[in-house]
TIBA-51582 format. One record per residue: y, x, z of N, C-alpha, C in turn; residue number from 1; residue in one letter. Coordinates in Angstrom, 1 decimal. Layout:
BEGIN
Y X Z Y X Z Y X Z NUM a
...
//
This chain:
BEGIN
146.7 75.8 129.9 146.1 74.7 129.2 147.2 74.0 128.4 1 m
146.9 73.5 127.2 147.9 72.8 126.4 148.1 71.4 127.1 2 n
149.4 71.1 127.5 149.7 69.9 128.2 149.4 68.6 127.4 3 p
149.3 68.7 126.1 148.9 67.5 125.3 147.4 67.2 125.4 4 l
146.7 68.2 125.9 145.2 67.9 126.1 144.9 67.6 127.6 5 l
145.9 67.5 128.4 145.7 67.1 129.8 145.8 65.6 130.0 6 d
144.7 64.9 130.1 144.6 63.5 130.2 144.4 63.0 131.6 7 f
144.6 63.9 132.6 144.3 63.6 134.0 145.3 62.6 134.6 8 s
146.4 62.5 134.1 147.4 61.6 134.7 148.5 61.2 133.7 9 g
149.6 60.9 134.1 150.7 60.6 133.2 151.2 61.8 132.4 10 l
151.7 61.6 131.2 152.1 62.8 130.5 153.2 63.6 131.2 11 p
153.2 64.9 131.1 154.2 65.7 131.7 155.1 66.1 130.6 12 r
156.0 65.2 130.2 156.9 65.4 129.1 157.7 66.7 129.2 13 f
158.1 67.1 130.4 159.0 68.3 130.5 158.2 69.5 130.2 14 d
156.9 69.5 130.2 156.1 70.7 129.9 155.6 70.8 128.5 15 g
155.8 69.8 127.7 155.3 69.7 126.3 156.3 70.2 125.4 16 i
155.9 71.2 124.6 156.8 71.9 123.6 156.3 71.7 122.2 17 q
157.2 71.8 121.2 156.7 71.6 119.8 155.5 72.5 119.4 18 p
155.5 73.7 120.0 154.4 74.6 119.6 153.0 74.2 120.2 19 e
153.0 73.2 121.1 151.8 72.6 121.6 151.1 71.6 120.6 20 h
151.9 71.1 119.7 151.5 70.0 118.8 150.3 70.4 117.9 21 v
150.5 71.4 117.1 149.5 71.7 116.1 148.2 72.1 116.7 22 a
148.1 73.0 117.7 146.8 73.3 118.3 146.1 72.1 118.9 23 p
146.9 71.3 119.7 146.3 70.1 120.3 145.8 69.1 119.3 24 a
146.6 68.7 118.4 146.2 67.7 117.4 145.1 68.2 116.5 25 v
145.1 69.4 116.2 144.0 70.0 115.3 142.7 70.0 116.1 26 t
142.7 70.3 117.4 141.5 70.3 118.2 141.0 68.8 118.3 27 q
141.9 67.9 118.6 141.5 66.5 118.8 141.0 65.9 117.5 28 l
141.6 66.3 116.4 141.1 65.8 115.1 139.7 66.4 114.8 29 l
139.5 67.6 115.1 138.1 68.3 114.9 137.1 67.6 115.8 30 a
137.4 67.4 117.1 136.5 66.7 118.0 136.2 65.3 117.5 31 e
137.2 64.6 117.0 137.0 63.2 116.5 136.1 63.2 115.2 32 n
136.4 64.1 114.3 135.6 64.2 113.1 134.1 64.5 113.4 33 r
133.9 65.4 114.3 132.5 65.8 114.7 131.8 64.6 115.3 34 a
132.6 63.8 116.2 132.0 62.6 116.8 131.7 61.6 115.7 35 l
132.6 61.3 114.8 132.4 60.4 113.8 131.1 60.7 113.0 36 v
131.0 62.0 112.6 129.8 62.4 111.9 128.5 62.2 112.7 37 e
128.6 62.4 113.9 127.4 62.3 114.8 127.0 60.8 114.9 38 r
128.0 59.9 115.2 127.7 58.5 115.5 127.5 57.7 114.2 39 i
128.0 58.2 113.1 127.8 57.5 111.8 126.4 57.8 111.3 40 a
125.7 58.8 111.8 124.3 59.1 111.4 123.4 57.9 111.6 41 a
122.4 57.7 110.7 121.5 56.6 110.8 120.8 56.5 112.1 42 p
120.5 57.7 112.7 119.7 57.6 114.0 120.5 57.2 115.2 43 e
121.8 57.1 115.1 122.6 56.6 116.2 122.6 55.1 116.2 44 t
122.2 54.5 117.3 122.0 53.0 117.3 123.4 52.3 117.2 45 p
123.3 51.2 116.6 124.5 50.3 116.4 124.7 49.5 117.7 46 a
125.0 50.2 118.7 125.2 49.5 120.0 126.5 49.9 120.6 47 s
126.9 49.2 121.7 128.2 49.5 122.3 128.2 50.9 122.9 48 w
127.1 51.2 123.7 127.0 52.5 124.3 126.7 53.6 123.3 49 d
126.0 53.3 122.2 125.6 54.3 121.3 126.7 54.8 120.4 50 g
127.6 53.9 120.0 128.7 54.4 119.1 130.0 53.8 119.4 51 f
130.1 52.6 119.7 131.4 51.9 119.9 132.2 52.6 121.0 52 a
131.7 52.7 122.2 132.4 53.2 123.3 132.8 54.7 123.1 53 q
131.9 55.5 122.7 132.3 56.9 122.4 133.4 57.0 121.4 54 p
133.4 56.2 120.3 134.4 56.2 119.3 135.8 55.7 119.9 55 l
135.7 54.7 120.7 136.9 54.2 121.3 137.5 55.3 122.3 56 i
136.7 55.9 123.1 137.1 56.9 124.0 137.8 58.1 123.3 57 d
137.1 58.6 122.3 137.7 59.8 121.5 139.0 59.4 120.8 58 a
139.0 58.2 120.3 140.2 57.7 119.6 141.4 57.5 120.5 59 g
141.1 57.2 121.8 142.1 57.0 122.8 142.8 58.3 123.1 60 e
142.0 59.4 123.2 142.6 60.7 123.5 143.5 61.1 122.3 61 r
143.1 61.0 121.1 143.9 61.3 120.0 145.1 60.5 119.9 62 l
145.0 59.2 120.1 146.1 58.2 120.1 147.1 58.5 121.1 63 s
146.6 58.9 122.3 147.5 59.2 123.4 148.3 60.5 123.1 64 r
147.7 61.5 122.7 148.4 62.8 122.4 149.3 62.6 121.2 65 a
148.9 61.9 120.2 149.8 61.7 119.0 151.0 60.7 119.4 66 w
150.7 59.8 120.3 151.8 58.9 120.8 152.8 59.7 121.5 67 g
152.4 60.6 122.3 153.3 61.5 123.1 154.2 62.3 122.1 68 i
153.5 62.8 121.1 154.3 63.6 120.1 155.3 62.7 119.4 69 v
154.8 61.5 118.9 155.8 60.6 118.3 156.9 60.2 119.1 70 g
156.7 60.0 120.4 157.7 59.7 121.3 158.7 60.8 121.5 71 h
158.2 62.0 121.7 159.1 63.2 121.9 159.9 63.4 120.6 72 l
159.3 63.2 119.5 160.0 63.4 118.2 161.1 62.4 118.1 73 h
160.9 61.2 118.5 161.9 60.1 118.3 163.0 60.2 119.3 74 s
162.8 60.7 120.5 163.8 60.8 121.5 164.5 62.2 121.5 75 v
163.9 63.1 120.8 164.5 64.5 120.8 164.4 65.0 119.3 76 n
165.1 64.3 118.4 165.0 64.6 117.0 165.8 65.9 116.6 77 d
165.2 67.0 117.0 165.8 68.3 116.7 164.8 68.9 115.7 78 v
165.3 70.0 114.9 164.4 70.5 113.9 163.0 71.0 114.4 79 p
162.9 71.5 115.6 161.6 72.0 116.0 160.6 70.8 116.2 80 a
161.1 69.8 116.8 160.2 68.6 117.0 159.9 67.9 115.7 81 w
160.9 67.8 114.8 160.8 67.2 113.5 159.7 68.0 112.7 82 r
159.8 69.3 112.7 158.8 70.1 112.0 157.4 70.0 112.6 83 d
157.3 70.0 113.9 156.0 69.9 114.5 155.4 68.5 114.2 84 a
156.1 67.5 114.3 155.6 66.1 114.0 155.3 66.0 112.5 85 y
156.2 66.4 111.6 155.9 66.3 110.2 154.8 67.2 109.7 86 n
154.5 68.3 110.3 153.4 69.2 109.9 152.1 68.5 110.2 87 a
152.0 67.7 111.2 150.7 67.1 111.6 150.5 65.7 111.1 88 m
151.6 65.0 110.7 151.6 63.6 110.3 150.6 63.4 109.1 89 l
150.6 64.2 108.1 149.6 64.0 107.0 148.1 64.1 107.5 90 p
147.9 65.0 108.4 146.5 65.2 108.9 146.1 64.0 109.8 91 e
146.9 63.5 110.6 146.6 62.4 111.4 146.4 61.2 110.6 92 v
147.3 61.0 109.6 147.2 59.8 108.7 145.9 59.9 107.9 93 s
145.5 61.1 107.4 144.3 61.3 106.7 143.1 60.9 107.5 94 r
143.1 61.4 108.8 142.0 61.1 109.7 141.8 59.6 109.9 95 f
142.9 58.9 110.2 142.8 57.4 110.4 142.3 56.7 109.1 96 y
142.8 57.2 108.0 142.3 56.6 106.7 140.8 56.8 106.5 97 a
140.4 58.0 106.8 138.9 58.4 106.7 138.1 57.4 107.6 98 e
138.5 57.3 108.8 137.8 56.4 109.7 137.8 55.0 109.3 99 v
139.0 54.5 108.9 139.1 53.1 108.5 138.3 52.8 107.3 100 g
137.9 53.8 106.5 137.2 53.5 105.3 135.7 54.0 105.4 101 q
135.3 54.4 106.5 134.0 54.9 106.7 133.0 53.8 106.7 102 n
132.2 53.7 105.7 131.3 52.6 105.5 130.1 52.6 106.5 103 l
129.7 53.8 107.0 128.7 53.9 108.0 129.1 53.2 109.3 104 a
130.3 53.5 109.7 130.9 52.9 110.9 131.1 51.4 110.8 105 l
131.6 51.1 109.6 131.8 49.6 109.3 130.5 48.9 109.4 106 f
129.4 49.4 108.8 128.1 48.8 108.9 127.6 48.7 110.3 107 r
127.8 49.7 111.1 127.4 49.7 112.5 128.1 48.6 113.3 108 k
129.4 48.5 113.1 130.1 47.4 113.7 129.6 46.0 113.3 109 y
129.4 45.9 112.0 128.8 44.6 111.5 127.4 44.3 112.1 110 k
126.6 45.4 112.1 125.3 45.2 112.7 125.3 44.9 114.1 111 k
126.2 45.5 114.9 126.4 45.2 116.3 126.8 43.7 116.4 112 l
127.7 43.3 115.6 128.2 41.9 115.7 127.1 40.9 115.4 113 r
126.2 41.3 114.5 125.1 40.4 114.1 123.9 40.5 115.1 114 e
123.9 41.4 116.0 122.7 41.6 116.9 122.7 40.7 118.1 115 s
121.6 40.6 118.7 121.5 39.9 120.0 122.3 40.5 121.1 116 d
122.5 41.8 121.0 123.3 42.6 122.0 124.7 42.1 122.0 117 a
125.2 41.6 120.9 126.6 41.2 120.8 126.8 40.0 121.8 118 y
125.9 39.1 121.9 126.0 38.0 122.8 126.1 38.4 124.2 119 e
125.5 39.5 124.6 125.5 40.0 125.9 126.8 40.7 126.3 120 a
127.6 41.1 125.3 128.9 41.8 125.6 129.9 40.9 126.3 121 l
130.8 41.5 127.0 131.9 40.7 127.7 132.8 40.2 126.6 122 s
133.6 39.1 126.9 134.5 38.6 125.9 135.4 39.7 125.3 123 p
135.9 40.6 126.2 136.8 41.7 125.7 136.1 42.6 124.7 124 a
134.9 42.9 125.0 134.1 43.8 124.1 133.8 43.1 122.8 125 r
133.5 41.8 122.8 133.3 41.0 121.6 134.5 41.0 120.8 126 k
135.7 40.9 121.4 137.0 40.9 120.7 137.2 42.2 120.1 127 r
136.9 43.3 120.7 137.0 44.6 120.2 136.2 44.8 118.9 128 i
134.9 44.4 119.0 134.0 44.5 117.9 134.6 43.6 116.7 129 v
135.0 42.4 117.0 135.5 41.5 115.9 136.8 42.1 115.3 130 d
137.6 42.7 116.1 138.8 43.3 115.6 138.5 44.6 114.8 131 n
137.5 45.3 115.2 137.1 46.5 114.4 136.6 46.1 113.0 132 e
135.8 45.1 113.0 135.3 44.6 111.7 136.5 44.2 110.8 133 v
137.4 43.4 111.4 138.6 43.0 110.6 139.4 44.2 110.2 134 r
139.6 45.2 111.1 140.4 46.3 110.7 139.8 47.2 109.6 135 d
138.5 47.3 109.6 137.8 48.0 108.6 138.1 47.4 107.2 136 f
138.0 46.0 107.2 138.3 45.3 106.0 139.7 45.5 105.5 137 r
140.6 45.5 106.5 142.0 45.7 106.2 142.4 47.1 105.8 138 l
141.5 48.0 106.2 141.7 49.4 105.8 141.1 49.8 104.5 139 s
140.5 48.8 103.8 139.9 49.1 102.5 138.5 49.6 102.5 140 g
137.8 49.4 103.6 136.4 49.9 103.7 135.5 49.3 102.6 141 a
135.8 48.1 102.1 134.9 47.4 101.2 135.4 47.6 99.7 142 e
136.5 48.4 99.6 136.9 48.7 98.2 136.0 49.7 97.5 143 l
135.9 49.6 96.2 135.2 50.6 95.4 135.8 52.0 95.7 144 p
134.9 53.0 95.7 135.3 54.4 96.0 136.5 54.8 95.2 145 d
136.6 54.5 93.9 137.7 54.9 93.1 139.0 54.3 93.4 146 d
139.0 53.2 94.2 140.3 52.6 94.6 140.7 53.0 96.0 147 q
139.8 53.6 96.8 140.2 53.9 98.2 141.3 54.9 98.3 148 k
141.3 56.0 97.5 142.5 57.0 97.6 143.8 56.3 97.4 149 p
143.9 55.4 96.4 145.2 54.8 96.1 145.6 53.9 97.2 150 r
144.6 53.2 97.8 144.9 52.3 98.9 145.5 53.0 100.1 151 f
//
């Protein structure tokens, strides 16, 4: 098993090698893109359990794996780690830009915030929803389509 995909405990830094980066990150990006497509669909309810929690959970897996890669790259800046990190950096950046500008997800977060269900959320979950709406705006979600690539 790829050690970057083992989320059962603390990272096992000694077992992670540069050759693990591309397969693990590629797999996590594919899983996240498939999830985004599924939960952005109109039939997915704009609810905490329907889309927010699954998106957060999947994002956490990617963030954790990519954070480990970034850490190992920064503390062990040798050509193999530099190459592994730099090879995937554009893909990871592209994914986060895609999600940050995804109008369907943005609308779902706004709809959740405006719903009666929002009032029933815990203060922590309300804060997450509020921060997501803010982050979508800061990521350029409301920009015209022709300005998004430049942003």
